[in-house]
N, C-alpha and C positions, 0 to 999 in steps of 0.2 A: 289618605283622603285626597280628593281632588280639590283644586282651589275653590271651586264653586261650593263644595260641601263645607269647607272651612269658612268661607264668607257667610253662608247662610246660618251656620251654627253660631258664629260669633255675633252676627247681627241680631239674632233672636235673643241670645243670652245677654248681650249688652243692653238691648232694649229693656228687658225685664229688670236688669240691674239698675238702670237709670229711672225706670218707672217707680220702683219701690224706694230707691234712695232719694230721688227728687221728690217722691210722694211724701216721705216722712218730713222733709224740709217744708213742703207746702202745708202739711197738716199742722206743723208747729208754728208756721209763720202767719197763715191767713186767718183773718177774723171769721168767726162763725164756724170754724172747723172744731170738731169735738176735741181735738188734740192741741188747740191753740195754746201757745206758751208752755208746752209740756217740757221744754228744756233740752239742754245739750245731751244728757244721757239718753233720752228718747231718740235723738238724731243719730248718735253713735251706734246704738243697738239696731236702729232701723237700717242703717247702711250695712251693718254686719249681716243681717238677715237678707238684705238685697244681694250682697255678694254670694251668700250661700245659695239662694234660689237661682240666680243667674248661672252660677257654676254648675249646678246639677243639670240645668236645661242645656247648657253648651258643653257638656262633658265629652261629646263625640269629637270635638276639635281640640280638647285639652282645656277648654274654658279659660282662656287667657283673659278676655274681657278688658284688656288693658295693654296698650303698646309697651309700657315699661316692663310688664311681665313677659311679653313676647320677646323683647330685646334680651332680657335676662336669660330666658330659656335657650334662645338661639346662640348666645355667646357661651353659655354653659356647654352646649353641644351634647354629644352622646348618641347612642344608637336610637334611631327612630325620631330624634328631636327635629323640630322644624328647622329649616335653613333660611338664609336671607331671601331665597327665591319664594318662600311661602309668606314673607312678611306683607306684601301688598294685599293679599287676601285677608290676613288677620287685621291689619291696620284699617283697611277699607270697611270690613264688617263691623269692627269696633266703633268707628266714627259714625257710620250710618245708623247703627243700633242706638248709639247715644243720642243722636238727633231724634230718632223715632220715639225713644223713651221719654225725651223732654216734651215732645208734642203730646204724648199720651198723658203725661202729668197735667198739662194745660187743659186737655179735654176733660179729665177726671175732675179737676177743680175749677172748671170754667166759671161757674157762678160765683165761687168764692174769690177768684181773681178779680172779677168784675166788681163785686161788692167792696173788696178790700182796697183796690186801687182807686175807686171812686169815693172812698171815705174822705171827707174834707181834712181830717187830721192827718191821714196818710199822704194825701195829695200835697199838703204843705211841706212834708218831709222830703219830697222828691228832690234829688240832686242829680247833677249831670252824670256823675260817675261815683259809685254805682247807684242803681235805683232801689226803690223800697222792697222789691221782691227778688233782688238779685241772688240771694242765698238759695232760692229754689233751683236756680239754673246754674250758677257758677260761683266760684270761690273768690274771696278777696281778703287781704290781710287786715288785722286789727291795728298793726303799726306798719305803715307803708315805708319799707326800706328794701329796695330790690335785692341787694346782696343777702341780707338776713332772710328775706322771704324765700329766695332761691335755695339757700342752704337748708332751711327748714324743710322744704319739699324734697330735697335730695336725701336728707337724713331719714325722713319718714318713709320714703320709697325704698331706700336700702333695707330698712327693717322688713318691709313687706316682701320684697323680692328675695332677699336672703332667706327669710323664713320659708318661702315657697320652695326654693332650691334645696334647702336642707331637709325639708320634709321627704324629699325623694319623689321623683316623677313616676307616673303610672307605667305599666308594662310597655305601652306603646311609645313612651317617651315624650308625649305631646304636652302633658300638664300633670297636675297632682292627681292622686287617686280620689275616689268618691269620699273616703273617710278624710283624706287630706283637705278636702273642700271645707269641711266643718272647722278644722283647725285654722285654715286661712280666714274664715269668717270671724273667728274669735280674735285673730291677730289684727284684723281691720278694726274691730271694736276697741282693742287695746291701743292701737295707734291713734284712733280718734280721741279717746279719753286722755292719753298721755301727751300726744304730740300735735293734736288738731287745733289747739287754741290759737296759735299765732296766725295761721293762714286758712284754716278750714279744711286742711288735709285733702287736697285734690288727689295726690298720689297716683294719678291716672290722667294722662293727657286728654283722652277723649271724654272722660267724665266731665271735664271742664269746658273743652273747646266745643264739643257737639251741642250741649245745651246753651252755651253762650251764643252760638250762631242762631239757634232757634229763638232765644230771647230777643236778639236783634231784629228778627223777622216777624215775630208774632205781633198782632195788633192789640197790644196791652196798653190801656190808657194810663198815663202818668207813670210809665215804667222806668223812666230815667235812662241813663246810658248803660252800655254793656261793658264798660271798663276795659276797652281794648288795649290801653296802655299797660295793663297788668297781665294781659292774657298770655304772654310768652312764658311767664314764670311757671305756671302749672302745666305747661307743655315741656319745656326744656328741663326743669328740675326733676320730674319723674323719669324722663328718658335717661338723664345722667345717673340718677339713682339706680335704675335697672342695670345699667352697664357696670357701675361700680360694684353692685351686689354680685354680679356674675364674676367679676375679677376677684373679689374677696373669696367667693366660693371656690373658684378654680385654683387659687393659691393655697387656701387653708384646708379645704376639705376634699378636693378631687383626688 
């Protein structure tokens, strides 16, 4: 594939991933949504289905949808696998797609954002960092301890990327097979249920960074801050996790 093909595929796939993943967070968070307060299980399954849908759409490029996955696959190597020269197209498409997906969530729930954030009770809860709808756009920890939070993101991402690598890549070496995408979606659900409680399981740098940028730019009333002091953890942690997973795979299974 050309770099432009990779970029377009990853942009569209990641946009759908964030639209559906951020969408389930909006559905559970925003007042007057039919899924309001549906809970953590709804969020974890929503993100799992979001991964599945995005992966099928971006299958042509290997459906990385996540720089940590890209790093893991590149470090794993093998015939047909992407190289470091391909990473700008993957990373660029993934980040742009994540931002587009976040904007689409805002447009889909525009009226609900307006009503929710103008509610006097919600407005009183506004804090500088993070704001009352931050979970729709980006993650934050329940206990703010940078080292602990970083370790949590590393561990969760190792599970994700190692599972992807152990599933075996498709014949072209770019990503998992069509059937493998279903298993990956279930792995994401499992990670959310088991490991997502401490930090909200970003496990994907662009899933957090792209919507965080959009949150900072959108004209949302009473939105609070975008928590930039924490923003490095869901970027660095997953990238480290992807690299560690590739190392484990190459030592133990290659």
